[in-house]
C-alpha positions as CSV (number, residue, x, y, z in Angstrom):
1,M,-3.6,32.0,67.8
2,Q,-5.0,33.5,64.5
3,F,-4.0,37.0,63.4
4,Y,-5.0,39.1,60.4
5,Y,-2.4,41.4,58.9
6,V,-2.4,44.7,57.1
7,Y,0.9,45.3,55.5
8,V,2.8,47.9,53.4
9,L,5.2,47.0,50.7
10,Y,7.5,49.6,49.0
11,N,9.7,49.8,46.0
12,L,12.3,52.6,46.3
13,Q,13.3,52.8,42.6
14,K,9.8,53.2,41.4
15,D,8.5,55.1,44.6
16,F,5.6,52.6,44.7
17,I,3.6,51.8,47.9
18,Y,1.3,48.8,48.1
19,I,-1.1,48.2,50.9
20,G,-2.5,44.7,51.4
21,Y,-4.2,42.3,53.7
22,S,-3.4,38.7,54.5
23,E,-4.0,36.0,57.0
24,D,-0.5,34.8,56.6
25,L,2.0,37.7,56.4
26,R,5.0,35.7,55.3
27,S,3.3,33.9,52.4
28,G,1.5,37.1,51.4
29,V,4.7,39.1,51.0
30,S,6.4,36.1,49.3
31,H,3.5,35.9,46.8
32,H,4.1,39.5,45.8
33,N,7.9,39.1,45.5
34,N,7.6,35.9,43.5
35,G,5.6,37.8,40.9
36,K,2.3,35.9,41.6
37,V,0.3,39.1,42.1
38,R,-0.6,41.0,38.9
39,S,-0.9,44.4,40.6
40,T,2.6,44.4,42.0
41,K,4.5,42.3,39.4
42,A,5.9,45.4,37.6
43,Y,7.3,46.8,40.9
44,L,9.5,44.0,42.1
45,P,11.4,43.8,44.4
46,L,9.2,44.9,47.2
47,E,10.3,45.5,50.7
48,L,8.0,45.0,53.7
49,I,8.2,48.4,55.6
50,H,5.2,48.2,57.9
51,Y,2.6,45.8,59.2
52,E,-0.2,45.6,61.8
53,A,-1.7,42.5,63.3
54,Y,-5.4,42.3,64.3
55,K,-7.4,39.6,66.1
56,S,-10.5,40.5,64.1
57,K,-10.7,40.0,60.4
58,A,-13.2,42.8,60.1
59,D,-10.9,45.2,61.9
60,A,-8.0,44.3,59.6
61,K,-10.1,44.8,56.4
62,R,-11.4,48.1,57.7
63,R,-7.8,49.3,58.4
64,E,-6.7,48.2,54.9
65,L,-9.5,50.1,53.3
66,Y,-8.7,53.2,55.3
67,L,-5.0,53.1,54.5
68,K,-5.8,52.8,50.8
69,S,-7.9,56.0,51.0
70,N,-6.3,59.4,50.4
71,R,-6.6,60.3,54.0
72,G,-5.2,56.9,55.1
73,R,-2.3,57.2,52.7
74,T,-1.5,60.6,54.2
75,T,-1.6,59.0,57.7
76,L,0.6,56.2,56.6
77,V,3.3,58.6,55.1
78,T,3.1,60.6,58.4
79,M,3.5,57.4,60.5
80,L,6.5,56.4,58.4
81,K,8.0,59.9,58.1
82,E,11.4,59.0,59.5
83,Y,11.7,56.0,57.2
84,F,10.9,58.0,54.0
85,L,13.2,60.9,55.2
86,A,16.1,58.4,55.6
87,L,15.6,57.2,52.0
88,K,16.1,60.7,50.6
89,I,19.5,61.2,52.3
C-alpha cells in the first residue's frame, strides 16, 4: 500500500520549523538529520513532531503547500499548540 507523507520537523534550540513531503517518511527524515538536505543542514538535529499520510500524491502536495503558506503555518501552530506550550515550560 503506497502512502504519501507531509511531515513537520522542528529544532527547539533554533526555533526552526520545516515542512516537507516524502513518499518514504523514514528515509525523508533520515536524509534531513544526516545533513543531506541543504535547506535544513544548519538546523540539525531535527525532531519529527507531526506527519500526515495521504493515498493521493496530489492531496499530499496540496497539503504541503498549504502548510508552508502563512495561513497554513498558523493552522499548524494551532494544531500543535499543546506541544509548543509544553516546550516553553
